[in-house]
C-alpha positions in Angstrom: 19.9 20.6 8.7 16.9 21.8 10.8 16.5 20.9 14.4 13.6 18.6 13.5 15.7 16.7 11.0 18.6 16.4 13.5 16.2 15.0 16.1 14.8 12.5 13.6 18.2 11.4 12.6 19.4 10.9 16.2 16.3 8.8 16.9 17.0 6.5 13.9 20.7 6.1 14.9 19.7 5.2 18.5 17.3 2.5 17.2 19.9 1.3 14.8 22.5 1.0 17.6 20.0 -0.9 19.8 19.2 -3.4 17.0 22.9 -3.9 16.1 23.6 -4.6 19.8 20.9 -7.2 19.9 22.1 -8.9 16.7 25.7 -9.1 18.0 24.4 -10.6 21.3 22.6 -13.3 19.3 25.7 -14.1 17.4 27.7 -14.3 20.6 25.2 -16.3 22.7 23.5 -18.7 20.3 25.1 -21.8 18.8 22.8 -22.1 15.7 21.0 -18.7 15.1 18.9 -18.0 12.0 17.1 -14.9 10.7 13.6 -15.3 9.3 13.3 -13.6 6.0 9.8 -12.8 4.9 10.9 -10.6 2.0 9.0 -7.6 3.4 10.2 -4.2 4.4 11.0 -5.2 8.0 13.1 -8.1 6.8 14.9 -5.9 4.4 15.6 -3.5 7.3 16.9 -6.4 9.5 19.2 -7.6 6.8 20.7 -4.1 6.4 21.2 -4.0 10.2 22.9 -7.4 10.1 25.2 -6.3 7.3 26.2 -3.3 9.3 26.5 -5.2 12.6 29.1 -7.7 11.2 30.8 -5.6 8.5 33.3 -6.2 6.8 32.5 -9.9 7.4 29.4 -11.7 6.1 26.2 -12.2 8.1 27.1 -15.1 10.4 23.8 -16.9 10.1 21.5 -18.0 7.3 18.3 -16.4 6.2 15.3 -18.7 6.3 12.2 -18.1 4.2 9.2 -20.3 5.1 7.5 -20.5 1.8 3.7 -21.1 1.6 3.8 -21.0 -2.2 1.2 -18.2 -2.1 3.5 -15.2 -2.0 3.3 -12.6 -4.7 5.4 -13.3 -7.7 7.2 -10.0 -7.2 8.3 -11.2 -3.7 10.0 -14.4 -5.1 11.8 -12.3 -7.8 13.0 -9.8 -5.2 14.0 -12.5 -2.7 16.3 -14.4 -5.1 17.9 -11.3 -6.6 18.4 -9.5 -3.2 20.0 -12.4 -1.4 22.3 -13.1 -4.4 23.4 -9.5 -4.5 24.3 -9.3 -0.8 25.9 -12.7 -0.7 23.6 -14.1 2.0 22.9 -17.8 2.6 19.2 -18.3 1.8 17.4 -21.4 3.0 13.9 -22.0 1.9 11.5 -24.4 3.5 8.0 -25.4 2.3 5.7 -27.9 4.0 5.5 -30.2 1.0 3.2 -32.7 2.5 0.5 -30.1 3.1 1.1 -28.6 -0.3 0.7 -32.0 -2.0 -2.6 -32.3 -0.1 -3.6 -28.9 -1.8 -3.7 -26.9 1.4 -5.1 -23.5 0.5 -7.1 -20.7 2.3 -10.2 -21.0 0.1 -11.0 -24.6 1.0 -9.5 -24.7 4.5 -10.1 -21.2 5.7 -7.3 -18.9 6.8 -6.9 -20.4 10.3 -6.2 -24.0 9.1 -4.2 -22.9 6.1 -2.0 -20.6 8.2 -1.7 -23.4 10.8 -0.3 -25.7 8.2 1.7 -23.6 5.8 3.1 -21.1 8.3 3.0 -22.3 11.9 3.6 -26.0 11.3 6.0 -25.3 8.4 8.0 -22.9 10.7 8.2 -25.4 13.5 9.3 -28.1 11.0 12.0 -25.9 9.6 13.3 -24.9 13.0 13.4 -28.5 14.2 15.2 -29.7 11.1 17.8 -26.8 11.4 18.1 -27.3 15.1 18.1 -23.5 15.5 18.4 -22.2 19.1 18.0 -18.5 18.3 15.5 -17.3 15.7 15.5 -13.7 14.7 12.3 -12.1 13.4 11.1 -8.7 12.3 8.0 -8.3 14.5 7.4 -4.9 16.2 5.5 -4.2 19.3 3.3 -1.5 17.8 2.0 -3.7 15.0 -0.5 -5.7 17.0 -1.5 -6.1 20.7 -0.2 -9.7 21.2 3.1 -8.6 19.8 3.2 -5.8 22.3 3.6 -8.6 25.0 6.8 -10.0 23.5 10.1 -9.5 25.1 13.1 -8.8 22.8 14.3 -12.3 23.8 11.2 -14.4 23.8 11.5 -17.9 25.2 9.9 -20.9 23.4 9.5 -24.3 25.0 10.6 -27.6 23.4 7.3 -27.6 21.3 8.0 -24.1 20.0 5.1 -22.7 22.0 5.0 -19.3 23.6 3.7 -18.5 27.1 3.5 -14.8 27.7 3.4 -15.3 31.4 6.6 -17.4 31.5 9.2 -15.0 30.1 12.5 -13.7 31.5 13.2 -10.2 32.8 15.2 -7.9 30.6 17.0 -5.3 32.8 19.6 -2.8 31.5 19.6 -4.3 28.0 20.9 -7.7 29.3 19.4 -10.6 27.5 19.4 -14.3 28.6 19.7 -16.6 25.7 20.4 -19.8 27.6 18.2 -22.7 26.6 18.0 -26.5 27.2 18.1 -28.9 24.2 15.0 -28.5 22.1 14.1 -25.1 23.5 14.8 -21.8 21.6 14.6 -18.1 21.8 12.8 -15.9 19.4 14.6 -12.6 19.0 13.0 -9.3 17.9 15.6 -6.6 17.2 13.0 -4.3 15.8 10.7 -4.4 18.9 11.0 -0.7 19.6 10.6 0.4 16.0 7.4 1.7 14.4 6.2 1.4 10.8 7.1 5.0 10.3 10.6 4.4 11.8 11.1 1.5 9.3 10.3 3.8 6.3 12.5 6.6 7.7 15.4 4.1 7.9 14.7 2.8 4.4 14.9 6.3 3.2 18.0 7.1 5.2 19.9 3.9 4.1 18.4 3.7 0.6 17.3 0.1 1.3 15.7 -1.7 -1.7 12.2 -3.1 -1.1 9.6 -5.0 -3.1 7.9 -2.6 -5.6 4.5 -3.7 -4.2 4.9 -1.2 -1.5 4.6 1.6 -4.0 1.3 2.8 -5.5 0.2 1.9 -9.0 -3.0 0.7 -10.6 -3.7 -2.9 -9.7 -6.4 -5.5 -10.3 -8.2 -6.1 -7.0 -11.6 -7.2 -5.6 -13.3 -4.8 -3.3 -14.5 -7.0 -0.4 -15.8 -4.9 2.5 -12.9 -2.7 3.7 -10.3 -5.0 2.0 -8.8 -4.7 -1.5 -8.0 -8.3 -2.3 -5.4 -8.8 -5.0 -6.4 -10.9 -8.0 -4.0 -13.8 -8.6 -4.0 -16.9 -10.8 -6.0 -18.9 -8.2 -8.3 -16.2 -6.8 -11.8 -17.3 -6.2 -14.6 -14.7 -6.5 -17.7 -14.5 -4.5 -21.1 -14.2 -6.3 -21.3 -10.8 -8.0 -17.6 -9.9 -7.6 -15.6 -8.6 -10.4 -12.0 -7.3 -10.6 -11.5 -3.6 -10.5 -8.6 -1.4 -11.4 -7.6 0.6 -8.3 -4.7 2.9 -7.5 -3.3 1.2 -4.4 -0.3 -0.2 -2.6 0.5 -2.7 0.1 1.5 -1.6 3.6 2.4 -5.2 4.6 3.2 -8.3 2.5 2.1 -11.9 3.0 0.2 -14.5 1.1 -1.7 -12.8 -1.7 -5.1 -14.4 -0.9 -4.9 -13.0 2.7 -3.3 -9.6 2.2 -5.3 -6.5 1.4 -4.0 -3.4 -0.4 -4.8 0.2 0.6 -5.9 3.0 -1.6 -2.9 5.2 -2.1 -1.1 7.5 -4.5 2.3 7.2 -2.7 4.9 6.2 -5.4 8.1 7.1 -3.4 9.5 6.4 0.1 9.0 10.1 0.9 5.4 10.0 -0.1 4.8 6.9 1.9 6.3 8.6 5.0 4.0 11.6 4.4 1.0 9.3 4.1 1.8 7.3 7.2 1.9 10.4 9.3 -1.9 10.7 8.8 -2.6 6.9 9.2 -5.1 6.0 11.9 -4.7 2.2 11.9 -1.8 -0.3 12.1 -0.7 -1.9 8.9 -1.9 -5.3 10.2 -5.5 -4.2 9.6 -5.0 -5.3 6.0 -3.9 -8.9 7.0 -7.0 -11.1 7.0 -5.3 -13.8 9.1 -5.1 -11.3 12.0 -8.9 -10.9 12.2 -10.3 -14.3 11.3 -11.3 -14.9 14.9 -11.1 -13.1 18.2 -7.6 -13.1 19.7 -6.4 -14.8 16.5 -2.8 -13.6 16.4 -2.2 -14.4 20.1 -3.5 -17.9 19.6 -1.3 -18.4 16.6 1.7 -17.2 18.5 1.0 -19.5 21.4 1.0 -22.4 18.9 4.4 -21.4 17.4 3.6 -18.7 14.8 6.0 -15.8 14.7 
């Protein structure tokens, strides 16, 4: 092993140890913890860390998927198979009232649709489950508002976030005490980068949704975005589907998630590609750019 490989391995194991420490703190401090499971690469990494943190026992908290009904079909297939294989308790919540009213990003716009099917749905699910510790896969380097998050991020009784009203975190000591109705959002991957995630996926041979790997796909070229074509996709005047070699750096609802041109078909090729990347993966998420300060406003309202 070269010195470079040795250094990289030691970095990954330090990040792993920090995240495992955080997950064990959550299990020790919180009465009703839950891990949000979005079916993406960060969620898969968190689940692997949880499996290692509590081995040989099972993960001591459920996985919660807030389902908008607009995820890629491949994500649903992967979710059910993966959770079944690892023996995790999967809980799925969808905001049925909004879905019956035909909430969708085409008619409502991404702000209102996300507010209903993601933010309000999440708050409903957390209230019904009475969870006091909610583990998520956000990383500080993803987006500027997420860079403000503490590892233990306090939320008030309305599920809202005030970045100016957070607790100090000294010497890796975390304060998880909350009053009834309040909660803590916990981010064990805070100090990881997108490249770290893929290095760890390679190191641990973690299965991920095939959408992350390049192949020819039907998309609509809309400005800088490659919008996937689904059963309900609405085209703008003059638009036609094109067959493009591409992959997804991040996964969300298919109407709001852009692909990137790529030929990376393996984890190693993705790592090589990311070393030359100039922008965060979140640049492909339309909901992050639908208005100025969009993500921070959503987070203040309760979005993860």
